[in-house]
N, C-alpha and C positions, 0 to 999 in steps of 0.2 A: 504494500500500500504506500502511495506517495505521501510525502509530508508537504503540506501546502502552507502558504502564508496565513498567519493568524494575527488579527488586530489585537491591540492591548486588551480591549474589552473581551474578546474571545479567549485570550490567554487567562484572564481573570476567571472567566466562567469555567474553563477547563479545570483550574485549580479548585474552585468551589465544588464542582461536580465530583471531584475526587476526595472531598471531605475536608479541605483546608479551610480553616476559619480566617476570614479576612474582615477585620473590624473597620478598617479605614481604607476604602477602595482607592481613593485619590492617592494616598501614600503608596499603596501597592502598585498602582499604575506608574507612578513616577520612578519607582525602583525598577520595575520591569523594563521601562523605556531606557533607563540609563545603564542598567547592568546586563540586560539580555535574559529573556525567559529561559533559554537553553541552559545557561550557566547557573541561574538560580535553581532551576528544577533538577540540576545535576546533584543536588544535595538531598533530594527527596527520599532516597533509598533508606536512610537512617530512620525516617519518620513513617515508613509504610507499615501497615497493619498486617505483618506476616511476610514471609519470603516471596510468595507468589502473588501477593495482593498489589493492586494498583491504587488502593485507597490509603489515605493518611490515617494514622492512629487517631482515635477520637480525641478532640480537643487541640490538635496540632494547629498552631497559629502561624500566620504568614511572618510575623515578626520573629518567631523562633526559627523558622526556616532561613530567614535573612540573617539572623545572628550566626547561624552555622556557616553561611556564605562568608560573612565578614571575619569570623574566626579563621577560616581557611586562608583568607587574604592576608591577615596579619601574620599567620604562621608562615605563609609563603614569603612574605617580606623578611621575616627573621631568618629563615633558612637561606634565602637568596643572598643577603648581605654577607653571611658567613661563607657561603660557597664562593663568593667573589674574593674573599680574603684567601681562601684555599687556592683559588685559581691564580691569584697574583703570586702567592708563595711558590706554587708549582712552576710557573713561568720563570720566576727569578732563579730558582734552584736549577731547573733544567738548562737554562741559557748559560748559567755560570759553569756548570759541569762541561757542557759541550764547547764553550768558548775557551775554557782553560786547556782542554785537550786538543782542540782542532782549529783554533784560530778565530778571528773576529770579523772576517770578511765572508760574504756569501759564497764566493768561489772556493773558500776553504772549508767552512763548517757545513756546507750542503753537499759535500762529496759523498757518494754512496758508500765508499770504503770506510767512512767514519761510523757506519752503523753495522748492524748484525749482518755478517757475511755468509750466513747459512743460505744455501741455494733456495731453500723453501721460503725464505723471507725476501728474496731479491725483488720479486714483483711488488710486494707490499712496500718495500723501501723506496723503489723507484716511483711508484704511484703517489706515495705520501710526499716525497720531495717535490714532485710536480705540483701537488696541491699547495704546498707551502710557497713555492715560487709564484703560483697563480695568485694566492692571497696577498703576497707582497706587491705584485703588480696592480691588483685591483684596489687594495686598501691603503697601500703605502702613501699615495698622494693625498689621503684624507687626514693624515695625522701630522701635526707640526714637527714632532720629533723625527719621524722618518724622512720627511721632506728636508729637514735641516741637515741630516747626515748625507742624503743624496746630493743636495746642492753644494754643501761645503767640503765633503770628503769623497763623494763618488761611490760610497757603499753604506750599508746599514748593518751595524753589529747585531748579533743575535739577541742581546738583552734589550734592544729596541724593537727588533722584528717581532718578538713574542707579543708585543702590544697589539699588533694587527692580526694575529693568528687567533682563530676560534679556539675555545677550550677543548672542543672535540679533537681538533688537529693536534693540539699540545698533548692531550692524553694518549693519542695514538702514537705520537712521537716516542713516548717512553717504551712502547711495545717493540719498537725496532732498534732501540739502542743496544750497544754491545753489553754483554752481561756485566762487565766491569763497571760501566757507567751506571747501569741499573742498580747494582749493589751499593755503590757509593751514595746514590740518591736515596735509596731505601733506608740506609743507615742514618741519614739525617732525621728521618721520622721514627727511627727505632723499630722498623718493621721488616718483614720478609718481602722479597721481590714479588713473589706470587700473590701476596696479599695486596700490594700496591697495584699490581697489574689488574686484579679483579675489582679493586675499588674505583679506579679511574673512570671506566665506562659508566659506572653507577653515578658518580659525581657529575659527569658530563650530561647524563640523562636528566638528573634532577635540576641541573643548572638550566637546561633548555625548557623543562617543564615550568620552572618558576618564571623564567623570562617571558613565557607566553601565557602566563596566568591560567594554566590548566589546574584542574582539581588536584590538590596535593595530599590531603589527609589520608586517603585510602589507596594511594598509589602502591603498586606492587612491581618489583623488578623481575626480569625474566630469570635471573640467576640468584641463588642464595649466597650470602657471604659465608665464609668459614666460621665455625664456632670460635669465639674469642674468650679471653679470661673474664670479660665483663658478663657474658652469658651465665657463667658459673657463679661469679661473685654476687650477681643480682638474684640468683636462684630463679631464673626465668622459667615459666611453666613448660612442661614437656609432655609429649604424647608419642608413644612407640619409639622412645629413645631419641626423639627429635624435638628441638626447641620449637615452640609454636609461635614465637614472636622474636623480633630482632634478627630475622634472617633475610627477608626480602621485602620488608615493610618500611615505613618511615623511621621506625626506631632503629632499624639496621643502618640507615643513613646517619642517625645520631651517634651510633657506636663508631662508625667510620670517622665522623667529625671529631669525636673524642680523641682519636689517635693522631689527628692532623692539626688541630688548633692548639694555640697556647692555652695554658690552664685558665687564665683570666678571661680569655675569649670564650672558652667553652662554658665557664661558670655563668657568664652573662647570657649566653645562648639559652641555657636551661632556665634561668630565672625569667627571661622574657617569655619563653613558652609557658611557664607556670603562671605568669601574670595573665596571659591571654586565656589560659584555661580557666582561671578564676572568674574572669569577666564573662566568658561563655556560660559557665556554671550558673551564674546569677540570672541568666536569660532563658534557661531551659525549663520547660514545664513537663512535657510528655517524655522527654529523654533524660537519662542519667548521664552526667558528665563522664563517668567511667565507661559507658557504652561508646562514647566518641573516642576516648583515649584507647580503648580496646581495638577499635577499627584502625587506629594508627600503629598498633603494635606496642604501645607504651604500657609497661607494667606499672602498678600503683607506686612502686618505690623508685621510679626512674630518676628522681632528683638525687638519689644516693650516688649516681654516676659521677657527680661533680667531685666527690672526694676520693674516688678510686684511682 
């Protein structure tokens, strides 16, 4: 069945027909016009009266649904700004490592021989280096730092180039580095190469999700992260000898960020999430705040992660 255009009045009626209480229709219409019916209704699943039901739980109010939308927006802003910190850290460390070992001009640091020489990696290496050169051509002229180096020196050092590279490209860059370079970078964060290799695509995925204002709270990644000491220390729930949270949910991202952020940065991240949780809790009527946190994979004792 085709989805057809619906006026704001029709959207309001659809929500009311599904049992949503709308006390102030003018307020609801303004919200739907500004925020988009599709994105607001994307949070309805928490409020539905049963797994297969299309109706809201009795008493569900439009303001409660919108409060969930706003909670996810604030949560996304908190996560995004910390992902940008991690992105900047990665770009700085990667560029330092490669510049130190292979030079500071494009003709030097972009040589295929500087990267993994395994024949199975050759195609990926060459493809990625082409992507990097393309991003330099396309984006280089849009940044004052890159144009400054091109105009004054005739080349762009890698520590400047990373500013115009997407985080996805930078994450893939790590996967084609020589094992020695991978090890030295992983040691900066006190982790294993394989863990960093698995974390980077997850970070890039969440970075893009946040940048495009997609629904965050119940996002699931395609791959589970390996069990960490934090799963054990927090005594996360298990089923059939597998942890049921902190593996491919938002809390898994929080565990990753625990390993990558400075202690003070991570403490602020958790405190800001806890603050937004308390605001949402005061606006919920038919939902319990722990239901929301459970959908995010957050255990009740998640704040203890600060001191671990």
